[in-house]
C-alpha positions as CSV (number, residue, x, y, z in Angstrom):
1,M,20.4,-12.8,7.0
2,K,17.4,-10.7,8.8
3,S,14.0,-10.9,7.6
4,L,12.5,-9.0,4.6
5,C,10.1,-6.3,5.5
6,L,7.6,-3.9,4.2
7,V,7.0,-0.7,5.9
8,T,3.8,0.7,4.4
9,G,3.3,4.6,5.0
10,A,7.1,4.5,4.7
11,N,7.6,8.2,3.8
12,G,5.4,9.4,7.0
13,H,6.6,10.2,10.1
14,L,6.7,7.1,12.0
15,G,7.1,5.1,8.6
16,N,10.4,6.7,7.7
17,T,11.8,6.7,11.0
18,L,10.8,2.8,11.6
19,L,12.5,2.2,8.1
20,R,15.6,3.9,9.4
21,A,15.7,1.9,12.3
22,L,14.9,-1.4,10.5
23,L,18.2,-0.5,8.1
24,D,20.3,0.4,11.2
25,Q,19.4,-3.0,12.9
26,G,20.5,-5.0,9.5
27,Y,16.9,-5.6,8.3
28,R,16.2,-6.0,4.5
29,V,13.5,-3.4,3.7
30,R,10.8,-2.2,1.2
31,A,9.6,1.1,1.6
32,G,6.0,1.1,0.8
33,V,4.6,4.2,-0.5
34,R,1.6,5.8,-3.0
35,D,3.6,8.1,-4.6
36,I,7.2,6.4,-5.8
37,R,8.1,9.4,-7.3
38,N,8.9,11.3,-4.1
39,H,12.7,9.9,-3.5
40,T,13.3,12.7,-0.9
41,P,12.6,10.7,2.0
42,F,14.9,8.0,1.4
43,V,17.8,9.4,0.1
44,G,20.8,7.6,1.3
45,L,19.0,4.8,2.4
46,D,19.5,1.0,1.6
47,C,15.9,-0.1,0.6
48,E,13.6,-0.8,-2.1
49,L,11.1,1.8,-3.1
50,V,7.6,-0.2,-4.1
51,Y,4.1,1.3,-5.0
52,A,1.6,0.1,-1.9
53,E,-1.7,1.6,-2.1
54,L,-4.0,-0.1,0.5
55,L,-6.9,0.0,-1.4
56,D,-5.0,-1.7,-4.3
57,S,-4.9,-5.3,-3.7
58,A,-2.9,-6.1,-6.9
59,A,0.0,-3.7,-5.7
60,L,-0.3,-5.0,-2.2
61,D,0.3,-8.8,-3.5
62,K,3.0,-7.6,-5.4
63,A,4.6,-5.4,-2.7
64,L,4.4,-8.7,0.0
65,E,5.8,-11.1,-2.5
66,G,8.7,-12.8,-0.5
67,V,8.1,-10.6,2.8
68,Q,8.3,-11.9,6.1
69,V,7.5,-9.3,8.2
70,L,4.6,-6.8,7.6
71,F,4.5,-3.2,9.6
72,Q,1.0,-2.0,8.6
73,V,1.8,2.0,9.3
74,A,-0.1,3.8,6.6
75,A,-3.3,5.1,7.7
76,V,-5.1,8.4,7.2
77,F,-4.0,10.7,10.1
78,K,-6.4,13.9,10.4
79,H,-9.2,14.8,12.5
80,W,-11.0,16.7,10.0
81,A,-12.7,16.6,6.7
82,R,-15.9,17.5,5.1
83,N,-17.0,14.4,4.9
84,P,-15.2,12.4,7.5
85,E,-16.8,8.7,7.1
86,A,-15.8,9.0,3.5
87,E,-12.3,10.6,4.1
88,I,-10.9,9.2,7.2
89,V,-13.3,6.4,8.8
90,E,-13.8,4.3,5.6
91,P,-10.3,4.4,3.9
92,N,-8.9,3.5,7.2
93,I,-11.3,0.5,7.8
94,Q,-11.2,-0.6,4.1
95,G,-7.5,-0.6,3.6
96,T,-6.8,-2.5,7.1
97,R,-8.7,-5.5,5.6
98,R,-7.4,-5.5,2.5
99,V,-3.7,-5.3,3.7
100,L,-4.4,-7.9,6.0
101,Q,-6.1,-10.2,3.3
102,A,-3.0,-9.4,1.0
103,A,-0.6,-10.5,3.8
104,S,-2.6,-13.8,4.4
105,R,-2.1,-14.5,0.7
106,A,1.7,-13.5,0.5
107,G,1.9,-15.9,3.7
108,V,3.5,-13.5,5.8
109,Q,4.8,-14.5,9.0
110,R,4.2,-11.7,11.3
111,V,2.2,-8.4,11.2
112,V,2.7,-5.6,12.9
113,Y,-0.1,-3.6,12.8
114,V,-0.2,0.3,14.0
115,S,-3.2,1.2,15.7
116,S,-3.4,4.1,18.3
117,V,-4.1,5.0,22.0
118,A,-7.0,6.3,20.6
119,A,-8.6,3.0,20.3
120,V,-8.1,2.7,24.2
121,G,-9.1,5.8,25.0
122,H,-8.5,8.2,28.3
123,D,-10.0,9.0,31.3
124,G,-7.4,10.8,33.5
125,T,-6.6,7.2,34.7
126,A,-3.7,4.7,33.7
127,L,-5.4,2.6,31.2
128,D,-3.7,-0.7,29.7
129,E,-4.2,-2.4,26.8
130,A,-7.5,-4.3,28.0
131,H,-9.5,-1.0,27.8
132,W,-11.4,-0.5,24.5
133,N,-12.5,3.4,23.5
134,T,-16.1,3.6,22.3
135,E,-15.9,7.1,20.8
136,S,-18.0,7.6,17.8
137,E,-18.1,11.6,17.3
138,N,-14.7,12.1,16.3
139,A,-13.7,11.0,13.3
140,Y,-10.2,9.9,13.5
141,Y,-10.6,8.2,16.9
142,K,-13.7,6.2,15.5
143,S,-11.7,5.1,12.3
144,K,-8.6,3.7,14.9
145,I,-11.3,1.8,16.7
146,L,-13.0,0.5,14.2
147,S,-9.8,-0.3,12.0
148,E,-8.2,-2.0,14.9
149,Q,-11.0,-4.3,15.3
150,A,-11.8,-4.9,11.8
151,A,-7.8,-6.1,11.9
152,W,-8.1,-8.8,14.7
153,Q,-11.3,-10.1,13.1
154,C,-9.4,-10.5,9.7
155,A,-6.5,-12.0,11.3
156,E,-8.5,-14.4,13.1
157,T,-10.4,-15.6,10.4
158,L,-7.3,-15.6,8.2
159,G,-5.3,-17.0,10.6
160,V,-2.6,-14.3,10.5
161,D,-0.2,-14.1,13.2
162,M,-0.9,-10.4,14.2
163,V,0.2,-8.1,17.4
164,S,-1.0,-4.4,17.3
165,V,0.8,-1.7,18.9
166,L,-0.6,1.8,20.3
167,P,1.4,4.5,20.0
168,S,0.6,8.0,21.9
169,A,0.8,11.6,20.2
170,M,4.5,10.9,18.6
171,V,6.9,13.8,18.1
172,G,10.3,14.0,16.7
173,P,12.5,13.7,13.9
174,N,11.7,12.5,10.1
175,A,8.6,14.5,9.7
176,G,9.0,15.6,6.2
177,H,5.3,17.0,6.5
178,L,4.0,17.6,10.0
179,T,1.5,15.7,11.3
180,D,-1.5,17.2,13.3
181,T,0.6,16.5,16.5
182,M,3.8,18.0,15.2
183,G,1.8,20.8,13.9
184,F,0.5,21.5,17.4
185,L,3.9,21.8,18.2
186,Q,4.7,23.9,15.8
187,S,2.1,26.5,16.7
188,V,3.4,26.4,20.0
189,R,6.9,27.0,18.9
190,Q,5.6,30.0,16.6
191,R,3.8,31.6,19.9
192,Q,0.4,31.1,18.1
193,M,-1.5,29.8,21.2
194,P,-3.5,33.0,22.3
195,F,-4.7,30.7,25.4
196,D,-4.1,27.5,27.3
197,P,-6.9,25.1,26.1
198,G,-6.1,22.7,29.3
199,F,-5.4,19.6,26.9
200,R,-2.7,16.9,28.5
201,F,-1.4,15.2,25.8
202,N,0.5,11.8,26.3
203,F,3.9,12.5,24.2
204,V,6.6,10.0,22.7
205,D,9.6,9.9,20.9
206,V,8.9,8.9,17.3
207,R,12.1,7.0,17.2
208,D,11.1,4.8,20.5
209,V,8.0,3.9,19.0
210,A,10.1,3.0,16.2
211,E,12.2,0.6,18.3
212,G,9.4,-0.6,20.2
213,M,7.8,-1.8,17.1
214,I,11.0,-3.9,16.2
215,L,10.8,-5.2,19.8
216,T,7.3,-6.2,19.0
217,A,8.1,-8.1,16.0
218,E,10.9,-9.8,17.5
219,K,9.5,-10.5,21.1
220,G,5.5,-9.8,20.9
221,R,3.1,-12.7,21.8
222,P,0.9,-13.3,18.7
223,G,-2.9,-11.7,19.4
224,Q,-1.6,-8.8,21.9
225,R,-1.7,-5.4,22.0
226,Y,1.0,-3.2,23.2
227,I,0.8,0.3,24.3
228,L,4.0,2.4,23.0
229,A,3.5,5.7,25.3
230,N,4.7,7.6,28.0
231,E,3.9,6.8,31.9
232,R,2.7,10.5,32.3
233,S,0.9,13.4,29.9
234,S,2.1,17.0,29.5
235,P,0.4,20.4,30.0
236,L,0.9,23.3,27.8
237,S,3.5,24.5,30.4
238,D,5.6,21.6,29.6
239,L,5.5,22.3,26.0
240,I,6.5,25.6,26.6
241,E,9.3,25.2,28.9
242,A,10.8,22.6,26.1
243,A,10.2,25.5,23.5
244,N,11.8,28.0,25.5
245,T,15.3,25.9,25.6
246,Q,15.4,27.0,21.9
247,A,14.2,30.5,22.2
248,P,13.3,31.7,25.6
249,G,10.8,34.4,26.6
250,Y,7.7,32.4,25.9
251,R,5.0,33.2,28.7
252,Q,2.3,30.9,29.9
253,P,-1.2,32.1,28.2
254,V,-4.2,32.2,30.2
255,S,-6.4,29.2,30.7
256,A,-9.6,29.3,28.6
257,P,-13.0,28.3,30.1
258,R,-14.7,25.4,28.3
259,W,-17.4,27.6,27.0
260,L,-14.9,29.5,25.4
261,L,-13.5,26.7,23.6
262,M,-17.0,25.3,22.8
263,G,-17.5,28.5,20.8
264,V,-14.2,28.6,18.9
265,A,-14.4,24.9,17.8
266,W,-18.4,25.8,16.7
267,L,-16.8,28.5,14.8
268,Q,-13.9,26.8,13.3
269,E,-15.9,24.2,12.3
270,R,-18.5,26.1,10.3
271,W,-16.0,28.2,8.7
272,A,-14.1,25.1,7.7
273,Q,-17.1,23.4,6.3
274,R,-17.6,26.9,4.2
275,V,-14.2,27.3,2.7
276,G,-12.9,23.5,2.8
277,K,-9.7,24.2,5.2
278,P,-9.1,22.1,8.2
279,A,-10.8,23.3,11.3
280,Q,-7.8,23.7,13.9
281,L,-10.0,23.0,16.7
282,L,-13.2,20.6,17.0
283,L,-16.3,20.4,19.3
284,S,-15.1,16.7,19.9
285,Q,-11.6,17.7,20.7
286,V,-12.7,19.9,23.2
287,R,-15.2,17.2,24.8
288,L,-12.2,14.7,24.6
289,F,-9.2,16.6,25.3
290,H,-10.4,19.4,27.9
291,N,-9.0,18.9,31.4
292,V,-8.4,15.3,30.9
293,A,-5.1,13.8,30.9
294,Q,-4.3,11.0,28.9
295,E,-2.3,8.6,31.0
296,Y,-1.4,4.9,30.1
297,D,-0.1,1.8,32.0
298,I,2.7,0.6,29.9
299,T,4.0,-2.3,32.0
300,K,3.3,-4.8,29.5
301,A,5.6,-3.4,26.8
302,K,8.3,-2.7,29.3
303,N,8.2,-6.2,30.7
304,E,7.5,-8.0,27.5
305,L,9.2,-5.9,24.9
306,G,12.2,-4.2,27.1
307,F,10.4,-1.0,25.7
308,N,11.8,2.0,27.5
309,P,10.9,5.3,25.9
310,R,12.7,8.7,27.1
311,P,11.0,10.9,29.5
312,P,8.4,13.0,27.7
313,E,10.5,16.6,29.0
314,V,13.1,15.1,27.0
315,A,11.0,13.9,24.0
316,L,9.5,17.4,23.9
317,R,13.0,19.3,23.9
318,Q,14.4,17.0,21.2
319,A,11.5,17.5,19.3
320,F,11.5,21.7,19.8
321,A,15.2,21.5,18.6
322,Y,14.2,19.4,15.6
323,L,11.4,21.9,14.6
324,Y,14.1,24.7,15.0
325,R,16.6,23.3,13.0
326,Q,14.2,22.6,10.1
327,A,13.0,26.4,10.3
328,H,16.7,27.0,8.8
329,Q,17.1,23.7,7.0
330,P,13.8,22.4,5.5
331,Y,13.4,18.9,4.7
332,E,12.7,19.3,1.3
333,D,16.4,21.5,0.9
334,L,17.9,18.2,2.1
335,R,17.9,16.4,-1.4
336,Q,21.2,15.4,-2.4
337,G,20.3,15.3,-6.1
338,E,17.5,13.7,-8.3
339,V,17.0,10.1,-8.5
340,Q,15.9,8.0,-11.0
341,T,12.3,7.1,-11.0
342,S,11.0,3.4,-11.1
343,S,8.3,1.3,-9.3
344,S,11.1,-0.4,-7.7
345,S,14.4,1.1,-7.0
346,R,17.1,0.6,-4.4
347,F,18.8,3.6,-2.7
């Protein structure tokens, strides 16, 4: 019988996709979530639903009882907050420390820690796992850098067998709530891009990342980082081409100069602080992404794990197909009946 795994953040985009992949491969899975009343993401899945709040050490101890492999997926994933240190940075760092400490107490055999290419950075060249980002202004990037560093410190101090994976911008199915990345694709699908910001993101299918994580648990060398991304980034024109496979006619908008992007971001940040709603564009994002391609060397993951992601154009086409399907059959409508709530339910 295969190992018992705990997936934290199991109702999220990556967590839910990973959960399904683990079940397909015969693993026993506990789905760790903060809201155990929401069963919709788990309908029809033979998994155990448990409460797992990263800042609740007692809950983590209970969730990890008997677990051999921990997939630490849960994290705050947003770029804007009124108080970014308190709402993004500190929760990610403290949650990381507590879950690693709980894994040590539980005697977990392996931890697969989900970081991000944000912790690697990007400068237009093909960066590999040896590179560390030094970004400090973008709260999300800062949180991923400091959280992964905290994870490595804890793992070394506590003697935990840990490997980290560094996904790029994930797209694809099982997105019950749109992430910032899927929200960006949604804005393209809805033709809400008034101009081309000159951003070149590295897109990877979330199912390929989930498969890469399982391969990391099985084959990854202790103490190593593995980039789970694609070998090239995609400009807005590639997204429009993919979106047009579902609804043709979207034309490439004009390119925006840097000064215009900075002005729009400045106004949006100040309006966001006033009304408390997320800014759609940040000054730090313009600085990080404008005319700078996200390129990565994934040789290590390919050679050591057998990681083989679908090309970005395929991932994007399939992601837009998913969004178009969801527009007609929303995720919430897939519910097939209420399931009785409990703190540990099997579906």
